[in-house]
PDB file as gemmi writes it, atoms N, CA and C in Angstrom:
CRYST1    1.000    1.000    1.000  90.00  90.00  90.00 P 1                      
ATOM      1  N   MET A   1      78.425  31.423  40.009  1.00  0.00           N  
ATOM      2  CA  MET A   1      77.985  32.927  40.574  1.00  0.00           C  
ATOM      3  C   MET A   1      76.490  32.748  40.959  1.00  0.00           C  
ATOM      4  N   ASP A   2      76.113  33.233  41.790  1.00  0.00           N  
ATOM      5  CA  ASP A   2      74.553  33.214  42.466  1.00  0.00           C  
ATOM      6  C   ASP A   2      74.064  34.076  41.427  1.00  0.00           C  
ATOM      7  N   ALA A   3      72.504  33.829  41.170  1.00  0.00           N  
ATOM      8  CA  ALA A   3      71.786  34.488  40.477  1.00  0.00           C  
ATOM      9  C   ALA A   3      71.128  35.638  41.281  1.00  0.00           C  
ATOM     10  N   PRO A   4      71.231  37.045  40.938  1.00  0.00           N  
ATOM     11  CA  PRO A   4      70.567  37.911  41.894  1.00  0.00           C  
ATOM     12  C   PRO A   4      69.145  37.875  42.503  1.00  0.00           C  
ATOM     13  N   THR A   5      68.879  38.355  43.535  1.00  0.00           N  
ATOM     14  CA  THR A   5      67.579  38.257  44.376  1.00  0.00           C  
ATOM     15  C   THR A   5      67.141  39.604  44.825  1.00  0.00           C  
ATOM     16  N   CYS A   6      66.100  39.857  44.952  1.00  0.00           N  
ATOM     17  CA  CYS A   6      65.569  41.246  45.439  1.00  0.00           C  
ATOM     18  C   CYS A   6      64.335  40.721  46.343  1.00  0.00           C  
ATOM     19  N   ARG A   7      63.922  41.717  47.017  1.00  0.00           N  
ATOM     20  CA  ARG A   7      62.472  41.301  47.944  1.00  0.00           C  
ATOM     21  C   ARG A   7      61.391  42.297  47.250  1.00  0.00           C  
ATOM     22  N   PRO A   8      60.373  41.951  47.513  1.00  0.00           N  
ATOM     23  CA  PRO A   8      59.169  42.495  46.642  1.00  0.00           C  
ATOM     24  C   PRO A   8      59.192  43.783  46.906  1.00  0.00           C  
ATOM     25  N   GLU A   9      59.301  44.646  47.962  1.00  0.00           N  
ATOM     26  CA  GLU A   9      59.242  45.876  48.701  1.00  0.00           C  
ATOM     27  C   GLU A   9      60.378  46.877  48.062  1.00  0.00           C  
ATOM     28  N   GLU A  10      61.682  46.176  47.278  1.00  0.00           N  
ATOM     29  CA  GLU A  10      62.925  47.011  46.986  1.00  0.00           C  
ATOM     30  C   GLU A  10      62.421  47.573  45.963  1.00  0.00           C  
ATOM     31  N   LEU A  11      63.116  49.082  45.678  1.00  0.00           N  
ATOM     32  CA  LEU A  11      62.568  49.629  44.439  1.00  0.00           C  
ATOM     33  C   LEU A  11      63.454  49.235  43.006  1.00  0.00           C  
ATOM     34  N   VAL A  12      62.677  49.200  42.103  1.00  0.00           N  
ATOM     35  CA  VAL A  12      63.221  48.519  40.854  1.00  0.00           C  
ATOM     36  C   VAL A  12      64.774  49.407  40.467  1.00  0.00           C  
ATOM     37  N   SER A  13      64.476  50.658  40.677  1.00  0.00           N  
ATOM     38  CA  SER A  13      65.830  51.380  40.048  1.00  0.00           C  
ATOM     39  C   SER A  13      66.875  51.056  41.120  1.00  0.00           C  
ATOM     40  N   ASP A  14      66.685  50.454  42.480  1.00  0.00           N  
ATOM     41  CA  ASP A  14      67.455  50.257  43.108  1.00  0.00           C  
ATOM     42  C   ASP A  14      68.333  48.594  42.855  1.00  0.00           C  
ATOM     43  N   VAL A  15      67.312  48.061  42.248  1.00  0.00           N  
ATOM     44  CA  VAL A  15      67.859  46.670  42.019  1.00  0.00           C  
ATOM     45  C   VAL A  15      68.659  46.843  40.929  1.00  0.00           C  
ATOM     46  N   ALA A  16      68.209  47.604  39.981  1.00  0.00           N  
ATOM     47  CA  ALA A  16      68.794  47.625  38.628  1.00  0.00           C  
ATOM     48  C   ALA A  16      70.213  48.067  38.641  1.00  0.00           C  
ATOM     49  N   GLU A  17      70.531  48.809  39.776  1.00  0.00           N  
ATOM     50  CA  GLU A  17      71.927  49.449  40.107  1.00  0.00           C  
ATOM     51  C   GLU A  17      72.532  48.361  40.427  1.00  0.00           C  
ATOM     52  N   ARG A  18      72.251  47.345  40.984  1.00  0.00           N  
ATOM     53  CA  ARG A  18      72.955  46.530  41.455  1.00  0.00           C  
ATOM     54  C   ARG A  18      73.197  44.951  41.043  1.00  0.00           C  
ATOM     55  N   VAL A  19      72.400  44.774  39.869  1.00  0.00           N  
ATOM     56  CA  VAL A  19      72.462  43.597  39.144  1.00  0.00           C  
ATOM     57  C   VAL A  19      73.197  43.904  37.794  1.00  0.00           C  
ATOM     58  N   ALA A  20      74.144  42.592  37.688  1.00  0.00           N  
ATOM     59  CA  ALA A  20      75.254  42.640  36.727  1.00  0.00           C  
ATOM     60  C   ALA A  20      74.495  42.438  35.239  1.00  0.00           C  
ATOM     61  N   ASP A  21      75.206  43.027  34.543  1.00  0.00           N  
ATOM     62  CA  ASP A  21      74.624  43.364  32.917  1.00  0.00           C  
ATOM     63  C   ASP A  21      74.314  41.801  32.226  1.00  0.00           C  
ATOM     64  N   GLU A  22      75.235  40.620  32.865  1.00  0.00           N  
ATOM     65  CA  GLU A  22      75.492  39.400  32.341  1.00  0.00           C  
ATOM     66  C   GLU A  22      74.330  38.723  32.732  1.00  0.00           C  
ATOM     67  N   TRP A  23      73.241  38.673  34.004  1.00  0.00           N  
ATOM     68  CA  TRP A  23      72.187  38.505  34.256  1.00  0.00           C  
ATOM     69  C   TRP A  23      70.799  38.984  33.517  1.00  0.00           C  
ATOM     70  N   GLN A  24      70.775  40.342  33.627  1.00  0.00           N  
ATOM     71  CA  GLN A  24      69.624  40.936  33.167  1.00  0.00           C  
ATOM     72  C   GLN A  24      68.423  40.682  33.828  1.00  0.00           C  
ATOM     73  N   ILE A  25      68.370  40.096  34.844  1.00  0.00           N  
ATOM     74  CA  ILE A  25      67.321  39.548  35.675  1.00  0.00           C  
ATOM     75  C   ILE A  25      67.527  39.519  37.083  1.00  0.00           C  
ATOM     76  N   CYS A  26      66.477  39.829  37.677  1.00  0.00           N  
ATOM     77  CA  CYS A  26      66.698  39.562  39.266  1.00  0.00           C  
ATOM     78  C   CYS A  26      65.309  38.417  39.735  1.00  0.00           C  
ATOM     79  N   VAL A  27      65.398  37.820  40.457  1.00  0.00           N  
ATOM     80  CA  VAL A  27      64.536  36.613  41.237  1.00  0.00           C  
ATOM     81  C   VAL A  27      64.197  37.398  42.346  1.00  0.00           C  
ATOM     82  N   VAL A  28      62.506  37.596  42.526  1.00  0.00           N  
ATOM     83  CA  VAL A  28      62.016  38.027  43.638  1.00  0.00           C  
ATOM     84  C   VAL A  28      61.594  37.186  44.487  1.00  0.00           C  
ATOM     85  N   THR A  29      62.035  37.120  45.829  1.00  0.00           N  
ATOM     86  CA  THR A  29      61.914  36.264  46.701  1.00  0.00           C  
ATOM     87  C   THR A  29      61.449  36.890  48.170  1.00  0.00           C  
ATOM     88  N   ASN A  30      60.818  35.935  48.967  1.00  0.00           N  
ATOM     89  CA  ASN A  30      60.069  36.475  50.004  1.00  0.00           C  
ATOM     90  C   ASN A  30      61.478  36.360  51.078  1.00  0.00           C  
ATOM     91  N   ASP A  31      61.039  36.537  52.323  1.00  0.00           N  
ATOM     92  CA  ASP A  31      62.169  36.503  53.315  1.00  0.00           C  
ATOM     93  C   ASP A  31      62.659  34.940  53.687  1.00  0.00           C  
ATOM     94  N   SER A  32      61.838  34.056  53.122  1.00  0.00           N  
ATOM     95  CA  SER A  32      62.285  32.492  53.133  1.00  0.00           C  
ATOM     96  C   SER A  32      62.474  31.923  51.916  1.00  0.00           C  
ATOM     97  N   ASP A  33      63.146  32.883  50.756  1.00  0.00           N  
ATOM     98  CA  ASP A  33      63.668  32.740  49.587  1.00  0.00           C  
ATOM     99  C   ASP A  33      62.477  31.932  48.803  1.00  0.00           C  
ATOM    100  N   VAL A  34      61.422  31.924  48.950  1.00  0.00           N  
ATOM    101  CA  VAL A  34      60.448  31.517  47.823  1.00  0.00           C  
ATOM    102  C   VAL A  34      60.222  32.182  46.909  1.00  0.00           C  
ATOM    103  N   VAL A  35      60.373  31.875  45.786  1.00  0.00           N  
ATOM    104  CA  VAL A  35      60.294  32.651  44.501  1.00  0.00           C  
ATOM    105  C   VAL A  35      58.797  33.133  44.197  1.00  0.00           C  
ATOM    106  N   LEU A  36      58.829  34.390  44.262  1.00  0.00           N  
ATOM    107  CA  LEU A  36      57.570  35.176  43.862  1.00  0.00           C  
ATOM    108  C   LEU A  36      57.278  35.748  42.466  1.00  0.00           C  
ATOM    109  N   GLY A  37      58.276  35.981  42.029  1.00  0.00           N  
ATOM    110  CA  GLY A  37      58.149  36.425  40.724  1.00  0.00           C  
ATOM    111  C   GLY A  37      59.711  36.823  40.084  1.00  0.00           C  
ATOM    112  N   LEU A  38      59.801  37.242  38.769  1.00  0.00           N  
ATOM    113  CA  LEU A  38      60.915  37.773  38.202  1.00  0.00           C  
ATOM    114  C   LEU A  38      61.059  38.917  37.640  1.00  0.00           C  
ATOM    115  N   LEU A  39      61.870  39.607  37.725  1.00  0.00           N  
ATOM    116  CA  LEU A  39      62.286  41.208  37.039  1.00  0.00           C  
ATOM    117  C   LEU A  39      63.024  40.787  35.898  1.00  0.00           C  
ATOM    118  N   GLY A  40      62.461  41.105  34.724  1.00  0.00           N  
ATOM    119  CA  GLY A  40      63.347  41.084  33.595  1.00  0.00           C  
ATOM    120  C   GLY A  40      64.024  42.131  33.135  1.00  0.00           C  
ATOM    121  N   HIS A  41      64.595  42.036  31.927  1.00  0.00           N  
ATOM    122  CA  HIS A  41      65.261  43.022  31.398  1.00  0.00           C  
ATOM    123  C   HIS A  41      64.790  44.366  31.314  1.00  0.00           C  
ATOM    124  N   ALA A  42      63.451  44.066  30.822  1.00  0.00           N  
ATOM    125  CA  ALA A  42      62.968  45.090  30.266  1.00  0.00           C  
ATOM    126  C   ALA A  42      62.398  46.124  31.595  1.00  0.00           C  
ATOM    127  N   ALA A  43      62.167  45.260  32.560  1.00  0.00           N  
ATOM    128  CA  ALA A  43      61.751  45.861  33.829  1.00  0.00           C  
ATOM    129  C   ALA A  43      62.834  46.576  34.782  1.00  0.00           C  
ATOM    130  N   LEU A  44      64.091  46.009  34.569  1.00  0.00           N  
ATOM    131  CA  LEU A  44      65.130  46.621  35.138  1.00  0.00           C  
ATOM    132  C   LEU A  44      65.699  47.719  34.361  1.00  0.00           C  
ATOM    133  N   ARG A  45      65.563  47.815  33.299  1.00  0.00           N  
ATOM    134  CA  ARG A  45      66.129  48.970  32.888  1.00  0.00           C  
ATOM    135  C   ARG A  45      65.208  50.020  32.099  1.00  0.00           C  
ATOM    136  N   SER A  46      64.023  49.720  33.034  1.00  0.00           N  
ATOM    137  CA  SER A  46      62.924  50.794  32.855  1.00  0.00           C  
ATOM    138  C   SER A  46      62.825  52.201  33.244  1.00  0.00           C  
ATOM    139  N   GLY A  47      63.793  52.314  34.232  1.00  0.00           N  
ATOM    140  CA  GLY A  47      63.851  53.823  35.014  1.00  0.00           C  
ATOM    141  C   GLY A  47      62.847  53.577  36.061  1.00  0.00           C  
ATOM    142  N   ARG A  48      61.964  52.546  36.362  1.00  0.00           N  
ATOM    143  CA  ARG A  48      60.979  52.757  37.264  1.00  0.00           C  
ATOM    144  C   ARG A  48      61.368  52.765  38.643  1.00  0.00           C  
ATOM    145  N   ALA A  49      60.516  53.337  39.432  1.00  0.00           N  
ATOM    146  CA  ALA A  49      61.008  53.922  40.715  1.00  0.00           C  
ATOM    147  C   ALA A  49      60.131  53.212  41.983  1.00  0.00           C  
ATOM    148  N   GLY A  50      59.182  52.085  41.195  1.00  0.00           N  
ATOM    149  CA  GLY A  50      58.349  51.595  41.908  1.00  0.00           C  
ATOM    150  C   GLY A  50      58.610  50.502  42.570  1.00  0.00           C  
ATOM    151  N   PRO A  51      58.151  49.560  43.492  1.00  0.00           N  
ATOM    152  CA  PRO A  51      58.725  48.409  44.049  1.00  0.00           C  
ATOM    153  C   PRO A  51      58.604  47.089  43.319  1.00  0.00           C  
ATOM    154  N   ALA A  52      59.306  46.157  43.436  1.00  0.00           N  
ATOM    155  CA  ALA A  52      59.722  45.226  42.349  1.00  0.00           C  
ATOM    156  C   ALA A  52      58.429  44.110  42.111  1.00  0.00           C  
ATOM    157  N   GLU A  53      57.634  44.094  43.436  1.00  0.00           N  
ATOM    158  CA  GLU A  53      56.363  43.588  43.492  1.00  0.00           C  
ATOM    159  C   GLU A  53      55.477  43.976  42.089  1.00  0.00           C  
ATOM    160  N   ASP A  54      55.410  45.315  41.989  1.00  0.00           N  
ATOM    161  CA  ASP A  54      54.572  45.714  40.879  1.00  0.00           C  
ATOM    162  C   ASP A  54      55.067  45.937  39.501  1.00  0.00           C  
ATOM    163  N   ALA A  55      56.394  45.402  39.551  1.00  0.00           N  
ATOM    164  CA  ALA A  55      57.103  45.352  38.213  1.00  0.00           C  
ATOM    165  C   ALA A  55      57.571  43.777  37.694  1.00  0.00           C  
ATOM    166  N   MET A  56      57.251  43.429  38.566  1.00  0.00           N  
ATOM    167  CA  MET A  56      57.845  41.736  38.514  1.00  0.00           C  
ATOM    168  C   MET A  56      56.649  40.835  37.756  1.00  0.00           C  
ATOM    169  N   THR A  57      57.099  39.971  36.967  1.00  0.00           N  
ATOM    170  CA  THR A  57      56.194  38.896  36.363  1.00  0.00           C  
ATOM    171  C   THR A  57      55.855  37.753  37.304  1.00  0.00           C  
ATOM    172  N   GLY A  58      54.960  37.548  37.694  1.00  0.00           N  
ATOM    173  CA  GLY A  58      54.640  36.270  38.633  1.00  0.00           C  
ATOM    174  C   GLY A  58      54.983  35.101  38.108  1.00  0.00           C  
ATOM    175  N   GLY A  59      55.170  33.878  39.002  1.00  0.00           N  
ATOM    176  CA  GLY A  59      54.761  32.767  38.628  1.00  0.00           C  
ATOM    177  C   GLY A  59      55.993  32.430  37.260  1.00  0.00           C  
ATOM    178  N   PRO A  60      57.146  32.663  37.474  1.00  0.00           N  
ATOM    179  CA  PRO A  60      58.077  32.116  36.195  1.00  0.00           C  
ATOM    180  C   PRO A  60      58.072  30.716  36.172  1.00  0.00           C  
ATOM    181  N   ARG A  61      58.519  30.457  35.141  1.00  0.00           N  
ATOM    182  CA  ARG A  61      58.919  28.946  34.847  1.00  0.00           C  
ATOM    183  C   ARG A  61      59.788  28.152  35.607  1.00  0.00           C  
ATOM    184  N   THR A  62      59.828  27.366  36.067  1.00  0.00           N  
ATOM    185  CA  THR A  62      60.624  26.852  37.013  1.00  0.00           C  
ATOM    186  C   THR A  62      61.058  25.030  36.848  1.00  0.00           C  
ATOM    187  N   ILE A  63      62.248  24.820  37.378  1.00  0.00           N  
ATOM    188  CA  ILE A  63      62.454  23.610  37.086  1.00  0.00           C  
ATOM    189  C   ILE A  63      62.910  23.141  38.684  1.00  0.00           C  
ATOM    190  N   ARG A  64      63.048  21.591  38.796  1.00  0.00           N  
ATOM    191  CA  ARG A  64      63.430  21.182  39.860  1.00  0.00           C  
ATOM    192  C   ARG A  64      65.363  20.704  39.899  1.00  0.00           C  
ATOM    193  N   PRO A  65      65.870  20.854  41.033  1.00  0.00           N  
ATOM    194  CA  PRO A  65      67.123  20.353  41.129  1.00  0.00           C  
ATOM    195  C   PRO A  65      67.545  19.205  40.135  1.00  0.00           C  
ATOM    196  N   SER A  66      66.345  18.222  40.310  1.00  0.00           N  
ATOM    197  CA  SER A  66      66.643  16.485  40.018  1.00  0.00           C  
ATOM    198  C   SER A  66      66.197  16.392  38.341  1.00  0.00           C  
ATOM    199  N   ALA A  67      66.180  17.629  37.968  1.00  0.00           N  
ATOM    200  CA  ALA A  67      65.794  17.596  36.761  1.00  0.00           C  
ATOM    201  C   ALA A  67      66.649  17.108  35.630  1.00  0.00           C  
ATOM    202  N   ARG A  68      66.560  15.854  34.485  1.00  0.00           N  
ATOM    203  CA  ARG A  68      67.779  15.893  33.730  1.00  0.00           C  
ATOM    204  C   ARG A  68      68.208  17.100  32.910  1.00  0.00           C  
ATOM    205  N   ARG A  69      69.542  17.213  32.432  1.00  0.00           N  
ATOM    206  CA  ARG A  69      69.980  17.978  31.528  1.00  0.00           C  
ATOM    207  C   ARG A  69      69.436  18.220  30.446  1.00  0.00           C  
ATOM    208  N   ASP A  70      69.111  16.599  29.918  1.00  0.00           N  
ATOM    209  CA  ASP A  70      68.563  16.797  28.397  1.00  0.00           C  
ATOM    210  C   ASP A  70      67.397  17.286  28.231  1.00  0.00           C  
ATOM    211  N   ALA A  71      66.350  17.198  29.168  1.00  0.00           N  
ATOM    212  CA  ALA A  71      65.205  17.660  29.380  1.00  0.00           C  
ATOM    213  C   ALA A  71      64.913  18.988  29.381  1.00  0.00           C  
ATOM    214  N   ILE A  72      66.131  19.624  30.359  1.00  0.00           N  
ATOM    215  CA  ILE A  72      66.028  20.824  30.556  1.00  0.00           C  
ATOM    216  C   ILE A  72      66.556  21.534  29.058  1.00  0.00           C  
ATOM    217  N   ALA A  73      67.361  21.277  28.701  1.00  0.00           N  
ATOM    218  CA  ALA A  73      67.762  21.894  27.283  1.00  0.00           C  
ATOM    219  C   ALA A  73      66.772  21.628  26.388  1.00  0.00           C  
ATOM    220  N   LYS A  74      66.062  20.779  26.130  1.00  0.00           N  
ATOM    221  CA  LYS A  74      64.670  20.581  25.177  1.00  0.00           C  
ATOM    222  C   LYS A  74      63.711  21.592  25.553  1.00  0.00           C  
ATOM    223  N   ARG A  75      63.408  21.723  26.837  1.00  0.00           N  
ATOM    224  CA  ARG A  75      62.338  22.506  27.370  1.00  0.00           C  
ATOM    225  C   ARG A  75      63.161  24.071  27.036  1.00  0.00           C  
ATOM    226  N   MET A  76      64.036  24.540  27.356  1.00  0.00           N  
ATOM    227  CA  MET A  76      64.621  25.813  26.925  1.00  0.00           C  
ATOM    228  C   MET A  76      64.620  25.861  25.406  1.00  0.00           C  
ATOM    229  N   ARG A  77      64.833  25.056  24.656  1.00  0.00           N  
ATOM    230  CA  ARG A  77      64.715  25.044  23.341  1.00  0.00           C  
ATOM    231  C   ARG A  77      63.615  25.415  22.890  1.00  0.00           C  
ATOM    232  N   ASP A  78      62.564  24.422  23.206  1.00  0.00           N  
ATOM    233  CA  ASP A  78      60.973  24.589  22.706  1.00  0.00           C  
ATOM    234  C   ASP A  78      60.521  25.898  23.083  1.00  0.00           C  
ATOM    235  N   GLN A  79      60.842  26.339  24.606  1.00  0.00           N  
ATOM    236  CA  GLN A  79      59.995  27.572  24.961  1.00  0.00           C  
ATOM    237  C   GLN A  79      61.161  28.934  24.918  1.00  0.00           C  
ATOM    238  N   ASN A  80      62.143  28.451  24.004  1.00  0.00           N  
ATOM    239  CA  ASN A  80      62.873  29.872  23.726  1.00  0.00           C  
ATOM    240  C   ASN A  80      63.504  30.597  24.903  1.00  0.00           C  
ATOM    241  N   LEU A  81      63.788  29.728  25.937  1.00  0.00           N  
ATOM    242  CA  LEU A  81      64.171  30.695  27.183  1.00  0.00           C  
ATOM    243  C   LEU A  81      65.574  30.423  27.115  1.00  0.00           C  
ATOM    244  N   THR A  82      66.314  31.598  27.674  1.00  0.00           N  
ATOM    245  CA  THR A  82      67.938  31.603  28.076  1.00  0.00           C  
ATOM    246  C   THR A  82      68.449  31.600  29.378  1.00  0.00           C  
ATOM    247  N   ARG A  83      67.108  31.570  30.225  1.00  0.00           N  
ATOM    248  CA  ARG A  83      67.161  31.026  31.761  1.00  0.00           C  
ATOM    249  C   ARG A  83      66.031  30.752  32.349  1.00  0.00           C  
ATOM    250  N   ILE A  84      66.345  29.605  33.302  1.00  0.00           N  
ATOM    251  CA  ILE A  84      65.268  29.093  33.834  1.00  0.00           C  
ATOM    252  C   ILE A  84      65.501  28.856  35.286  1.00  0.00           C  
ATOM    253  N   VAL A  85      64.852  29.276  35.986  1.00  0.00           N  
ATOM    254  CA  VAL A  85      64.826  29.222  37.627  1.00  0.00           C  
ATOM    255  C   VAL A  85      64.634  27.992  38.129  1.00  0.00           C  
ATOM    256  N   VAL A  86      65.318  27.648  39.222  1.00  0.00           N  
ATOM    257  CA  VAL A  86      65.475  26.295  39.620  1.00  0.00           C  
ATOM    258  C   VAL A  86      65.059  26.259  41.052  1.00  0.00           C  
ATOM    259  N   THR A  87      64.261  25.538  41.622  1.00  0.00           N  
ATOM    260  CA  THR A  87      63.111  25.626  42.884  1.00  0.00           C  
ATOM    261  C   THR A  87      62.881  24.280  43.336  1.00  0.00           C  
ATOM    262  N   HIS A  88      63.272  24.086  44.600  1.00  0.00           N  
ATOM    263  CA  HIS A  88      62.429  22.880  45.342  1.00  0.00           C  
ATOM    264  C   HIS A  88      61.324  23.073  45.069  1.00  0.00           C  
ATOM    265  N   SER A  89      60.309  21.834  45.249  1.00  0.00           N  
ATOM    266  CA  SER A  89      58.957  21.858  45.588  1.00  0.00           C  
ATOM    267  C   SER A  89      58.113  22.516  46.382  1.00  0.00           C  
ATOM    268  N   ASP A  90      58.722  23.258  47.263  1.00  0.00           N  
ATOM    269  CA  ASP A  90      58.311  24.238  48.009  1.00  0.00           C  
ATOM    270  C   ASP A  90      58.280  25.554  47.733  1.00  0.00           C  
ATOM    271  N   GLY A  91      59.255  25.830  46.370  1.00  0.00           N  
ATOM    272  CA  GLY A  91      59.145  27.099  45.805  1.00  0.00           C  
ATOM    273  C   GLY A  91      60.674  27.862  46.083  1.00  0.00           C  
ATOM    274  N   VAL A  92      61.204  27.302  47.201  1.00  0.00           N  
ATOM    275  CA  VAL A  92      62.475  27.599  47.481  1.00  0.00           C  
ATOM    276  C   VAL A  92      63.808  27.761  46.436  1.00  0.00           C  
ATOM    277  N   LEU A  93      63.933  28.958  46.135  1.00  0.00           N  
ATOM    278  CA  LEU A  93      65.296  29.278  45.359  1.00  0.00           C  
ATOM    279  C   LEU A  93      66.587  28.176  45.252  1.00  0.00           C  
ATOM    280  N   THR A  94      67.078  27.548  44.685  1.00  0.00           N  
ATOM    281  CA  THR A  94      68.234  27.198  44.462  1.00  0.00           C  
ATOM    282  C   THR A  94      68.963  28.052  43.264  1.00  0.00           C  
ATOM    283  N   GLY A  95      68.706  28.275  42.498  1.00  0.00           N  
ATOM    284  CA  GLY A  95      69.767  28.937  41.657  1.00  0.00           C  
ATOM    285  C   GLY A  95      68.665  29.322  40.044  1.00  0.00           C  
ATOM    286  N   VAL A  96      69.773  29.857  39.109  1.00  0.00           N  
ATOM    287  CA  VAL A  96      69.057  29.865  38.019  1.00  0.00           C  
ATOM    288  C   VAL A  96      70.020  29.415  37.229  1.00  0.00           C  
ATOM    289  N   LEU A  97      69.566  28.528  36.002  1.00  0.00           N  
ATOM    290  CA  LEU A  97      70.307  28.010  35.152  1.00  0.00           C  
ATOM    291  C   LEU A  97      70.105  28.655  33.599  1.00  0.00           C  
ATOM    292  N   ARG A  98      71.240  29.114  33.374  1.00  0.00           N  
ATOM    293  CA  ARG A  98      71.454  29.866  32.018  1.00  0.00           C  
ATOM    294  C   ARG A  98      71.946  28.804  30.801  1.00  0.00           C  
ATOM    295  N   ARG A  99      71.253  29.027  29.795  1.00  0.00           N  
ATOM    296  CA  ARG A  99      71.381  27.885  28.558  1.00  0.00           C  
ATOM    297  C   ARG A  99      72.920  27.674  28.508  1.00  0.00           C  
ATOM    298  N   GLU A 100      73.581  28.526  28.462  1.00  0.00           N  
ATOM    299  CA  GLU A 100      75.037  28.372  28.386  1.00  0.00           C  
ATOM    300  C   GLU A 100      75.938  27.842  29.345  1.00  0.00           C  
ATOM    301  N   ASP A 101      75.191  27.373  30.399  1.00  0.00           N  
ATOM    302  CA  ASP A 101      75.487  26.527  31.474  1.00  0.00           C  
ATOM    303  C   ASP A 101      75.364  24.866  31.317  1.00  0.00           C  
ATOM    304  N   LEU A 102      74.694  24.900  30.159  1.00  0.00           N  
ATOM    305  CA  LEU A 102      74.233  23.427  30.222  1.00  0.00           C  
ATOM    306  C   LEU A 102      75.070  22.739  29.025  1.00  0.00           C  
TER     307      LEU A 102                                                      
END                                                                             
């Protein structure tokens, strides 16, 4: 399943309506699919009506598709992450890896 994405100008309330509970996040991307930020669970459930760009956390932690599984698992444990965004070196989104996927 692909991670949910949204554009910076989308209303948080609209994004929250379409994001599945199992994800509890939404990756904010531009028209070229470059990652700009992340809407976390708190932002999505806030009832906020403003644009995603005002509620997102910029510069989310990312990894490259070539990263080794053991290194990813260690990083996620060490940083207490349940999910991590996967991008190419140019910032283009390839997906989101969940801890349970490892």
